[in-house]
C-alpha positions as a Markdown table, in Angstrom:
| # | Residue | x | y | z |
|---|---|---|---|---|
| 1 | Met | 6.3 | 83.4 | 137.3 |
| 2 | Arg | 6.0 | 81.3 | 140.5 |
| 3 | Thr | 2.4 | 81.5 | 141.4 |
| 4 | Leu | 0.4 | 80.4 | 144.4 |
| 5 | Tyr | -3.4 | 79.9 | 144.2 |
| 6 | Phe | -5.6 | 79.8 | 147.3 |
| 7 | Asp | -8.6 | 77.5 | 146.6 |
| 8 | Cys | -11.0 | 78.6 | 149.4 |
| 9 | Phe | -14.0 | 76.4 | 148.9 |
| 10 | Ser | -14.1 | 75.9 | 152.7 |
| 11 | Gly | -12.8 | 79.2 | 153.7 |
| 12 | Ala | -9.4 | 80.0 | 155.1 |
| 13 | Ser | -7.6 | 80.5 | 158.4 |
| 14 | Gly | -4.1 | 81.0 | 159.6 |
| 15 | Asp | -3.6 | 77.4 | 160.7 |
| 16 | Met | -5.1 | 76.1 | 157.4 |
| 17 | Ile | -2.7 | 78.2 | 155.4 |
| 18 | Asn | 0.3 | 77.0 | 157.3 |
| 19 | Gly | -0.8 | 73.4 | 157.2 |
| 20 | Ala | -1.2 | 73.6 | 153.4 |
| 21 | Leu | 2.2 | 75.3 | 153.0 |
| 22 | Leu | 3.9 | 72.5 | 155.0 |
| 23 | Asp | 2.0 | 70.0 | 152.9 |
| 24 | Leu | 3.4 | 71.7 | 149.8 |
| 25 | Gly | 6.9 | 70.9 | 151.1 |
| 26 | Val | 8.0 | 73.7 | 153.4 |
| 27 | Ser | 10.3 | 72.2 | 156.1 |
| 28 | Leu | 8.7 | 72.0 | 159.5 |
| 29 | Ser | 12.2 | 72.1 | 161.2 |
| 30 | Ala | 13.1 | 75.2 | 159.2 |
| 31 | Leu | 9.8 | 76.8 | 160.2 |
| 32 | Lys | 10.4 | 75.9 | 163.9 |
| 33 | Glu | 13.9 | 77.4 | 163.8 |
| 34 | Glu | 12.7 | 80.7 | 162.3 |
| 35 | Ile | 9.7 | 80.9 | 164.6 |
| 36 | Gly | 12.1 | 80.4 | 167.6 |
| 37 | Lys | 13.8 | 83.7 | 166.7 |
| 38 | Leu | 10.6 | 85.6 | 167.7 |
| 39 | Ser | 11.3 | 85.3 | 171.4 |
| 40 | Leu | 7.8 | 84.2 | 172.3 |
| 41 | Gly | 8.8 | 81.9 | 175.1 |
| 42 | Glu | 7.4 | 78.4 | 175.4 |
| 43 | Val | 5.8 | 78.2 | 172.0 |
| 44 | Asp | 6.1 | 75.2 | 169.6 |
| 45 | Val | 4.4 | 74.2 | 166.4 |
| 46 | Glu | 3.5 | 70.7 | 165.2 |
| 47 | Thr | 1.6 | 69.0 | 162.4 |
| 48 | Arg | -0.4 | 65.8 | 162.1 |
| 49 | Pro | -2.1 | 64.1 | 159.2 |
| 50 | Val | -5.9 | 64.1 | 159.4 |
| 51 | His | -8.9 | 63.3 | 157.2 |
| 52 | Arg | -11.7 | 65.7 | 156.4 |
| 53 | Cys | -14.6 | 64.0 | 154.6 |
| 54 | Gly | -12.1 | 61.4 | 153.3 |
| 55 | Leu | -9.6 | 63.9 | 152.1 |
| 56 | Arg | -6.1 | 63.8 | 153.6 |
| 57 | Ala | -4.7 | 67.1 | 154.9 |
| 58 | Leu | -2.2 | 68.4 | 157.4 |
| 59 | Lys | -3.4 | 70.0 | 160.7 |
| 60 | Phe | -1.1 | 72.8 | 161.9 |
| 61 | Asp | -1.2 | 73.5 | 165.7 |
| 62 | Val | 0.5 | 76.1 | 167.8 |
| 63 | Arg | 1.3 | 74.9 | 171.4 |
| 64 | Val | 1.8 | 77.6 | 174.0 |
| 65 | Gly | 3.4 | 76.7 | 177.3 |
| 66 | His | 2.2 | 77.7 | 180.8 |
| 67 | Ala | 4.3 | 80.8 | 181.0 |
| 68 | His | 2.2 | 84.0 | 181.1 |
| 69 | Gln | 1.8 | 85.7 | 177.7 |
| 70 | Pro | 1.0 | 89.4 | 177.9 |
| 71 | Glu | -1.7 | 91.2 | 176.0 |
| 72 | Arg | 0.0 | 92.9 | 173.1 |
| 73 | Arg | -0.9 | 96.0 | 171.2 |
| 74 | Leu | -0.3 | 96.3 | 167.5 |
| 75 | Ser | 2.9 | 98.4 | 168.1 |
| 76 | Asp | 4.2 | 95.7 | 170.4 |
| 77 | Ile | 3.8 | 93.0 | 167.8 |
| 78 | Leu | 5.3 | 95.1 | 165.0 |
| 79 | Glu | 8.3 | 95.8 | 167.2 |
| 80 | Leu | 8.7 | 92.1 | 168.2 |
| 81 | Ile | 8.6 | 91.0 | 164.5 |
| 82 | Gly | 10.8 | 93.9 | 163.4 |
| 83 | Arg | 13.7 | 93.1 | 165.8 |
| 84 | Ala | 13.7 | 89.3 | 165.0 |
| 85 | Pro | 16.6 | 88.1 | 162.8 |
| 86 | Leu | 14.4 | 87.0 | 160.0 |
| 87 | Pro | 14.7 | 87.6 | 156.3 |
| 88 | Glu | 13.8 | 91.2 | 155.3 |
| 89 | Pro | 10.9 | 90.2 | 152.9 |
| 90 | Val | 9.4 | 88.1 | 155.7 |
| 91 | Ile | 9.5 | 90.9 | 158.2 |
| 92 | Asp | 8.0 | 93.4 | 155.7 |
| 93 | Met | 5.2 | 91.1 | 154.6 |
| 94 | Ala | 4.3 | 90.0 | 158.2 |
| 95 | Cys | 4.2 | 93.6 | 159.4 |
| 96 | Arg | 2.0 | 94.6 | 156.4 |
| 97 | Ile | -0.4 | 91.8 | 157.3 |
| 98 | Phe | -0.6 | 92.7 | 161.0 |
| 99 | Arg | -1.1 | 96.4 | 160.2 |
| 100 | Arg | -3.9 | 95.5 | 157.9 |
| 101 | Leu | -5.4 | 93.3 | 160.6 |
| 102 | Gly | -5.1 | 96.0 | 163.3 |
| 103 | Glu | -6.6 | 98.7 | 161.0 |
| 104 | Ala | -9.6 | 96.4 | 160.3 |
| 105 | Glu | -10.1 | 95.7 | 164.0 |
| 106 | Ala | -9.9 | 99.5 | 164.7 |
| 107 | Arg | -12.5 | 100.3 | 162.0 |
| 108 | Ala | -14.8 | 97.4 | 163.0 |
| 109 | His | -15.0 | 98.4 | 166.7 |
| 110 | Gly | -14.6 | 102.2 | 166.3 |
| 111 | Ile | -11.5 | 102.6 | 168.3 |
| 112 | Pro | -8.1 | 104.2 | 167.7 |
| 113 | Leu | -5.5 | 102.0 | 166.2 |
| 114 | Asp | -3.2 | 102.4 | 169.2 |
| 115 | Arg | -6.0 | 100.9 | 171.4 |
| 116 | Val | -6.2 | 97.7 | 169.4 |
| 117 | His | -4.8 | 94.8 | 171.4 |
| 118 | Phe | -4.6 | 91.0 | 170.9 |
| 119 | His | -5.5 | 88.8 | 173.8 |
| 120 | Glu | -2.7 | 86.6 | 175.3 |
| 121 | Val | -2.7 | 83.2 | 173.7 |
| 122 | Gly | -4.7 | 84.5 | 170.7 |
| 123 | Ala | -2.0 | 87.0 | 170.0 |
| 124 | Val | 0.6 | 84.3 | 170.0 |
| 125 | Asp | -1.4 | 82.1 | 167.6 |
| 126 | Ala | -1.8 | 85.1 | 165.2 |
| 127 | Ile | 1.9 | 86.0 | 165.4 |
| 128 | Val | 2.9 | 82.4 | 164.6 |
| 129 | Asp | 0.3 | 81.9 | 161.9 |
| 130 | Ile | 1.2 | 85.1 | 160.1 |
| 131 | Val | 5.0 | 84.9 | 160.4 |
| 132 | Gly | 4.8 | 81.2 | 159.6 |
| 133 | Ala | 2.8 | 81.8 | 156.4 |
| 134 | Cys | 5.2 | 84.6 | 155.3 |
| 135 | Leu | 8.2 | 82.3 | 155.9 |
| 136 | Gly | 6.5 | 79.6 | 153.9 |
| 137 | Phe | 5.8 | 82.0 | 151.0 |
| 138 | His | 9.5 | 83.1 | 151.1 |
| 139 | Leu | 10.9 | 79.6 | 151.3 |
| 140 | Leu | 8.8 | 78.5 | 148.3 |
| 141 | Gly | 9.9 | 81.6 | 146.3 |
| 142 | Val | 6.3 | 82.7 | 145.6 |
| 143 | Glu | 6.2 | 85.8 | 143.3 |
| 144 | Arg | 2.5 | 86.1 | 142.6 |
| 145 | Phe | -0.6 | 85.3 | 144.7 |
| 146 | Thr | -4.1 | 84.8 | 143.5 |
| 147 | Ser | -7.2 | 83.4 | 145.1 |
| 148 | Ser | -10.6 | 82.0 | 144.4 |
| 149 | Ala | -13.8 | 83.6 | 145.8 |
| 150 | Leu | -13.9 | 82.9 | 149.5 |
| 151 | Asn | -16.6 | 80.8 | 151.1 |
| 152 | Val | -17.2 | 82.7 | 154.4 |
| 153 | Gly | -19.9 | 80.5 | 155.9 |
| 154 | Arg | -23.0 | 81.9 | 157.6 |
| 155 | Gly | -24.8 | 82.2 | 160.9 |
| 156 | Met | -23.4 | 83.6 | 164.1 |
| 157 | Thr | -20.0 | 83.2 | 165.8 |
| 158 | Ser | -18.8 | 83.9 | 169.3 |
| 159 | Cys | -15.8 | 86.2 | 170.1 |
| 160 | Ala | -14.5 | 88.3 | 173.0 |
| 161 | His | -17.1 | 91.0 | 172.2 |
| 162 | Gly | -20.1 | 88.6 | 172.2 |
| 163 | Pro | -22.0 | 86.9 | 169.4 |
| 164 | Met | -21.3 | 88.3 | 165.9 |
| 165 | Pro | -22.7 | 87.6 | 162.5 |
| 166 | Val | -20.7 | 85.6 | 159.9 |
| 167 | Pro | -18.4 | 86.9 | 158.4 |
| 168 | Gly | -17.1 | 88.6 | 161.5 |
| 169 | Val | -16.9 | 92.4 | 161.5 |
| 170 | Ala | -13.1 | 92.5 | 161.2 |
| 171 | Thr | -13.2 | 89.7 | 158.5 |
| 172 | Ala | -15.8 | 91.7 | 156.5 |
| 173 | Glu | -13.6 | 94.8 | 156.7 |
| 174 | Leu | -10.6 | 92.8 | 155.5 |
| 175 | Leu | -12.5 | 91.3 | 152.6 |
| 176 | Lys | -13.8 | 94.5 | 151.1 |
| 177 | Gly | -13.2 | 94.3 | 147.4 |
| 178 | Ala | -12.7 | 90.5 | 147.4 |
| 179 | Pro | -15.3 | 88.1 | 146.0 |
| 180 | Ile | -17.1 | 86.2 | 148.8 |
| 181 | Tyr | -20.1 | 83.8 | 149.0 |
| 182 | Ser | -22.0 | 81.7 | 151.4 |
| 183 | Thr | -23.3 | 78.1 | 151.3 |
| 184 | Asp | -25.5 | 76.2 | 153.7 |
| 185 | Val | -22.6 | 75.6 | 156.2 |
| 186 | Glu | -23.7 | 77.2 | 159.5 |
| 187 | Val | -20.2 | 78.1 | 160.8 |
| 188 | Glu | -17.5 | 80.8 | 160.4 |
| 189 | Leu | -15.2 | 79.6 | 157.6 |
| 190 | Val | -12.9 | 82.6 | 157.1 |
| 191 | Thr | -11.1 | 83.9 | 160.2 |
| 192 | Pro | -9.7 | 87.4 | 160.6 |
| 193 | Thr | -6.1 | 86.0 | 160.3 |
| 194 | Gly | -6.9 | 84.0 | 157.2 |
| 195 | Ala | -8.6 | 87.1 | 155.6 |
| 196 | Ala | -5.7 | 89.4 | 156.6 |
| 197 | Ile | -3.1 | 87.1 | 155.0 |
| 198 | Ile | -5.0 | 86.5 | 151.7 |
| 199 | Ser | -6.3 | 90.1 | 151.3 |
| 200 | Thr | -2.8 | 91.5 | 151.9 |
| 201 | Val | -0.8 | 89.2 | 149.6 |
| 202 | Cys | -3.2 | 88.4 | 146.7 |
| 203 | His | -2.8 | 90.3 | 143.5 |
| 204 | Ser | -6.1 | 89.1 | 142.0 |
| 205 | Tyr | -9.1 | 86.9 | 142.5 |
| 206 | Gly | -10.9 | 84.5 | 140.1 |
| 207 | Pro | -10.6 | 81.1 | 138.5 |
| 208 | Leu | -7.4 | 79.0 | 138.7 |
| 209 | Pro | -4.9 | 80.8 | 136.3 |
| 210 | Thr | -3.0 | 79.0 | 133.6 |
| 211 | Met | 0.1 | 77.5 | 135.1 |
| 212 | Arg | 2.4 | 74.4 | 135.0 |
| 213 | Leu | 1.2 | 72.8 | 138.3 |
| 214 | Glu | 4.1 | 71.6 | 140.5 |
| 215 | Arg | 2.7 | 70.9 | 143.9 |
| 216 | Val | -0.7 | 70.8 | 145.7 |
| 217 | Gly | -1.0 | 71.1 | 149.5 |
| 218 | Tyr | -4.0 | 70.7 | 151.8 |
| 219 | Gly | -4.4 | 72.4 | 155.2 |
| 220 | Ala | -7.1 | 71.2 | 157.6 |
| 221 | Gly | -9.4 | 73.4 | 159.7 |
| 222 | Thr | -10.2 | 72.4 | 163.3 |
| 223 | Arg | -13.9 | 71.6 | 162.8 |
| 224 | Glu | -15.1 | 68.4 | 161.1 |
| 225 | Leu | -17.9 | 69.4 | 158.7 |
| 226 | Ser | -20.5 | 66.9 | 157.4 |
| 227 | Glu | -21.3 | 69.0 | 154.3 |
| 228 | Arg | -17.8 | 69.3 | 152.8 |
| 229 | Pro | -14.1 | 68.7 | 153.6 |
| 230 | Asn | -13.0 | 71.5 | 155.9 |
| 231 | Val | -9.6 | 72.1 | 154.2 |
| 232 | Leu | -7.8 | 74.9 | 152.2 |
| 233 | Arg | -6.1 | 73.8 | 149.0 |
| 234 | Leu | -3.0 | 75.6 | 147.8 |
| 235 | Leu | -1.7 | 75.1 | 144.2 |
| 236 | Leu | 1.8 | 76.1 | 143.4 |
| 237 | Gly | 3.1 | 76.3 | 139.9 |
| 238 | Glu | 4.9 | 78.3 | 137.1 |
| 239 | Ala | 2.6 | 80.7 | 135.2 |
| 240 | Pro | 3.5 | 81.5 | 131.6 |
| 241 | Val | 5.8 | 84.5 | 130.9 |
| 242 | Gln | 3.7 | 87.5 | 129.8 |
| 243 | Asp | 3.9 | 88.6 | 126.2 |
| 244 | Arg | 5.3 | 92.0 | 127.2 |
| 245 | Pro | 8.0 | 92.7 | 129.8 |
| 246 | Leu | 6.8 | 93.4 | 133.3 |
| 247 | Pro | 7.2 | 97.1 | 134.1 |
| 248 | Ala | 8.7 | 98.2 | 137.4 |
| 249 | Ile | 6.2 | 98.3 | 140.2 |
| 250 | Gly | 5.0 | 101.9 | 140.7 |
| 251 | Glu | 3.4 | 103.3 | 143.9 |
| 252 | Arg | 2.9 | 106.5 | 145.7 |
| 253 | Val | 4.7 | 106.9 | 149.1 |
| 254 | Thr | 5.2 | 109.6 | 151.6 |
| 255 | Val | 8.5 | 111.3 | 152.5 |
| 256 | Ile | 8.5 | 112.6 | 156.1 |
| 257 | Glu | 11.4 | 115.0 | 157.1 |
| 258 | Ala | 12.5 | 116.8 | 160.3 |
| 259 | Asn | 15.6 | 118.9 | 161.2 |
| 260 | Ile | 17.0 | 118.1 | 164.6 |
| 261 | Asp | 20.0 | 119.8 | 166.3 |
| 262 | Asp | 19.4 | 119.2 | 170.0 |
| 263 | Met | 19.1 | 115.5 | 170.6 |
| 264 | Ser | 21.4 | 112.6 | 171.6 |
| 265 | Pro | 22.7 | 110.3 | 168.9 |
| 266 | Glu | 21.7 | 107.4 | 171.2 |
| 267 | Ile | 18.0 | 108.4 | 170.9 |
| 268 | Leu | 18.3 | 108.7 | 167.1 |
| 269 | Gly | 19.5 | 105.1 | 167.0 |
| 270 | Tyr | 16.4 | 104.1 | 169.0 |
| 271 | Val | 14.1 | 106.1 | 166.7 |
| 272 | Met | 15.4 | 104.3 | 163.7 |
| 273 | Glu | 14.7 | 100.9 | 165.3 |
| 274 | Arg | 11.1 | 102.0 | 166.2 |
| 275 | Ala | 10.4 | 103.5 | 162.8 |
| 276 | Leu | 11.4 | 100.3 | 161.0 |
| 277 | Ala | 9.4 | 98.2 | 163.4 |
| 278 | Gly | 6.5 | 100.5 | 162.9 |
| 279 | Gly | 6.3 | 100.2 | 159.1 |
| 280 | Ala | 8.8 | 102.6 | 157.7 |
| 281 | Leu | 10.0 | 101.6 | 154.2 |
| 282 | Asp | 13.3 | 103.3 | 154.9 |
| 283 | Ile | 14.8 | 105.8 | 157.3 |
| 284 | Phe | 18.1 | 107.6 | 157.0 |
| 285 | Tyr | 20.0 | 110.5 | 158.6 |
| 286 | Thr | 21.8 | 113.3 | 156.7 |
| 287 | Pro | 24.3 | 115.7 | 158.5 |
| 288 | Ile | 23.2 | 119.3 | 157.9 |
| 289 | Gln | 24.4 | 122.7 | 159.1 |
| 290 | Met | 21.5 | 124.6 | 160.7 |
| 291 | Lys | 21.0 | 128.2 | 161.8 |
| 292 | Lys | 23.3 | 129.6 | 164.5 |
| 293 | Asn | 26.0 | 127.4 | 162.9 |
| 294 | Arg | 24.7 | 124.3 | 164.7 |
| 295 | Pro | 25.5 | 120.9 | 163.2 |
| 296 | Gly | 22.3 | 118.9 | 163.0 |
| 297 | Val | 20.6 | 115.9 | 161.4 |
| 298 | Leu | 18.0 | 115.7 | 158.7 |
| 299 | Val | 15.7 | 112.7 | 159.6 |
| 300 | Thr | 14.1 | 111.3 | 156.5 |
| 301 | Ile | 11.4 | 108.6 | 156.6 |
| 302 | Leu | 9.9 | 106.8 | 153.6 |
| 303 | Ser | 6.4 | 105.6 | 154.4 |
| 304 | Arg | 3.3 | 104.1 | 152.9 |
| 305 | Thr | 0.5 | 106.5 | 153.0 |
| 306 | Glu | -1.5 | 104.4 | 155.5 |
| 307 | Asp | 1.4 | 104.5 | 157.9 |
| 308 | Arg | 2.1 | 108.2 | 157.7 |
| 309 | Glu | 0.2 | 109.4 | 160.8 |
| 310 | Arg | 1.7 | 106.6 | 162.9 |
| 311 | Leu | 5.3 | 107.6 | 162.0 |
| 312 | Ile | 4.6 | 111.3 | 162.4 |
| 313 | Asp | 3.4 | 110.6 | 165.9 |
| 314 | Leu | 6.5 | 108.5 | 166.5 |
| 315 | Leu | 8.7 | 111.5 | 165.6 |
| 316 | Phe | 6.8 | 113.9 | 167.8 |
| 317 | Arg | 6.9 | 111.4 | 170.8 |
| 318 | Glu | 10.4 | 110.2 | 170.5 |
| 319 | Thr | 12.4 | 113.2 | 169.2 |
| 320 | Thr | 12.8 | 116.9 | 170.2 |
| 321 | Thr | 11.3 | 118.2 | 166.9 |
| 322 | Ile | 8.4 | 120.6 | 167.2 |
| 323 | Gly | 7.6 | 120.6 | 163.5 |
| 324 | Leu | 8.1 | 118.4 | 160.4 |
| 325 | Arg | 7.1 | 118.3 | 156.8 |
| 326 | Tyr | 5.9 | 115.6 | 154.5 |
| 327 | His | 5.0 | 115.2 | 150.8 |
| 328 | Glu | 4.0 | 112.4 | 148.4 |
| 329 | Val | 6.4 | 111.1 | 145.8 |
| 330 | Glu | 6.3 | 108.3 | 143.3 |
| 331 | Arg | 8.7 | 105.4 | 143.4 |
| 332 | Arg | 9.4 | 102.4 | 141.2 |
| 333 | Cys | 10.7 | 99.1 | 142.3 |
| 334 | Leu | 12.1 | 96.3 | 140.2 |
| 335 | His | 10.5 | 92.9 | 140.3 |
| 336 | Arg | 12.4 | 90.5 | 142.5 |
| 337 | Arg | 12.5 | 86.7 | 143.1 |
| 338 | Val | 14.5 | 84.6 | 145.5 |
| 339 | Ile | 16.5 | 81.6 | 144.4 |
| 340 | Asp | 18.1 | 79.0 | 146.6 |
| 341 | Val | 21.7 | 77.9 | 145.7 |
| 342 | Ser | 23.9 | 75.3 | 147.2 |
| 343 | Thr | 27.4 | 76.3 | 148.5 |
| 344 | Pro | 30.2 | 74.5 | 150.4 |
| 345 | Tyr | 28.9 | 76.5 | 153.4 |
| 346 | Gly | 25.2 | 75.4 | 153.1 |
| 347 | Pro | 22.2 | 76.7 | 151.2 |
| 348 | Ile | 22.1 | 80.4 | 150.5 |
| 349 | Arg | 19.2 | 82.5 | 149.2 |
| 350 | Val | 20.0 | 84.8 | 146.3 |
| 351 | Lys | 17.8 | 87.9 | 145.4 |
| 352 | Val | 17.5 | 88.5 | 141.7 |
| 353 | Ser | 16.0 | 91.7 | 140.3 |
| 354 | Tyr | 14.5 | 92.1 | 136.8 |
| 355 | Ser | 13.8 | 95.1 | 134.6 |
| 356 | Gly | 11.1 | 93.8 | 132.3 |
| 357 | Asp | 12.3 | 90.3 | 131.4 |
| 358 | Arg | 16.0 | 91.1 | 131.8 |
| 359 | Met | 18.1 | 90.3 | 134.9 |
| 360 | Val | 19.8 | 93.5 | 136.2 |
| 361 | Asn | 21.0 | 92.7 | 139.7 |
| 362 | Val | 21.9 | 89.7 | 141.8 |
| 363 | Ala | 22.7 | 89.8 | 145.5 |
| 364 | Pro | 23.1 | 87.0 | 148.1 |
| 365 | Glu | 20.9 | 87.2 | 151.2 |
| 366 | Tyr | 23.0 | 88.9 | 153.9 |
| 367 | Glu | 21.5 | 87.1 | 156.9 |
| 368 | Asp | 22.1 | 83.7 | 155.2 |
| 369 | Cys | 25.7 | 84.6 | 154.5 |
| 370 | Arg | 26.3 | 86.0 | 157.9 |
| 371 | Ile | 25.0 | 82.8 | 159.7 |
| 372 | Ala | 27.0 | 80.5 | 157.3 |
| 373 | Ala | 30.2 | 82.5 | 157.8 |
| 374 | Gln | 29.9 | 82.3 | 161.6 |
| 375 | Lys | 29.0 | 78.7 | 161.5 |
| 376 | Cys | 31.9 | 77.7 | 159.2 |
| 377 | Asp | 34.3 | 80.3 | 160.6 |
| 378 | Val | 35.2 | 81.8 | 157.2 |
| 379 | Pro | 35.1 | 85.4 | 156.0 |
| 380 | Leu | 31.7 | 86.8 | 155.1 |
| 381 | Arg | 32.9 | 87.8 | 151.6 |
| 382 | Thr | 34.0 | 84.1 | 151.0 |
| 383 | Val | 30.4 | 82.9 | 151.6 |
| 384 | Met | 29.1 | 85.7 | 149.4 |
| 385 | Glu | 31.5 | 84.9 | 146.6 |
| 386 | Ala | 30.6 | 81.2 | 146.8 |
| 387 | Ala | 26.9 | 82.1 | 146.6 |
| 388 | Met | 27.5 | 84.3 | 143.5 |
| 389 | Thr | 29.6 | 81.5 | 141.9 |
| 390 | Ala | 26.9 | 78.9 | 142.6 |
| 391 | Phe | 24.2 | 81.2 | 141.0 |
| 392 | Ala | 26.3 | 81.9 | 137.9 |
| 393 | Gln | 26.7 | 78.1 | 137.4 |
| 394 | Ser | 22.9 | 77.5 | 137.7 |
| 395 | Ala | 20.6 | 77.7 | 134.7 |
| 396 | Gly | 19.2 | 81.1 | 135.8 |
| 397 | Gly | 22.7 | 82.5 | 136.2 |
| 398 | Glu | 23.9 | 81.2 | 132.8 |
| 399 | Ser | 20.8 | 82.4 | 130.8 |
| 400 | Gly | 20.5 | 85.9 | 132.3 |
| 401 | Glu | 16.8 | 85.5 | 131.7 |
| 402 | Arg | 13.8 | 85.1 | 133.9 |
| 403 | Asn | 13.8 | 81.3 | 134.7 |
| 404 | Glu | 10.1 | 80.7 | 134.0 |
């Protein structure tokens, strides 16, 4: 299983995570191209090699132009990410991280979630850091994340609300349940963005797991510390196959339903866009026949429990319904991994699903195929067939087994 280990001996931040991912081998040009799809205006990213206490690392910087950047609420950011033409797993992970960050800020400052906002340039930095990290994880094909205990630093730090103890209040909320410690470094070492990324994606914490190490990346923090190298180390490798097959991932989710017979289809289309941008796992419409022989629509939303109230509020605000129902259900999802294949039309990502240790489904990434088909002026199905052929000819395709 492709495993990424966060070695947080000097903490973690969004720029450190991105710098380490680029040092691992993520393409800067590919990252820039994808970040450009976010419609953030004059925003660019760059890296430079630096040394921290004699250790070489990559410093990742976000450059924001002079154009005015508005303050953005959480809902604005989720909508911005949700409508970007990015791979679905990247959008899903980035939105989960931002929701977790927003919820931590709301709890820390005792305000409703819809009042949480991110200030101007700081919001752009967080968007680029979080989406960039998710893109890096996706491009590297990471399936499992784990982390060391996090060195949070100590002392006081300054923020928009005034001086705050280290770890900051939002950071402390995000790291509930994670192992943390402090050394004699009088500085904030874990930022809210770094804490949000790690606490959202990591499956476990502890020592470096057994793995066949492939790559090591170092991402530099901004400060130069005299006590230790201010860097985050990422270790990427293949963990051994477990002795027993991996079960499907089980979780409890909420189904929200509403019957509507008096609303324009145009608004229903808008509601679907807003729901997906707001964290819905899925939304679909079913034609139904209602009382008084009226044709209507059954709106069904699949939601994580923590997103339920937000999506219920969306239905009441954006539709004509005056009542709805919801209930919890259990669902199971197969384990998935993403494999890059080479085709005559360029590289295409292929999603592979497993039941236990057996491959049960293979599907080329639609967005990759669509872009390649338009670029090469060939039918979409031609690109999809080429991707499937390339996968079948690869070692993973021939074996039908998890390529671990």
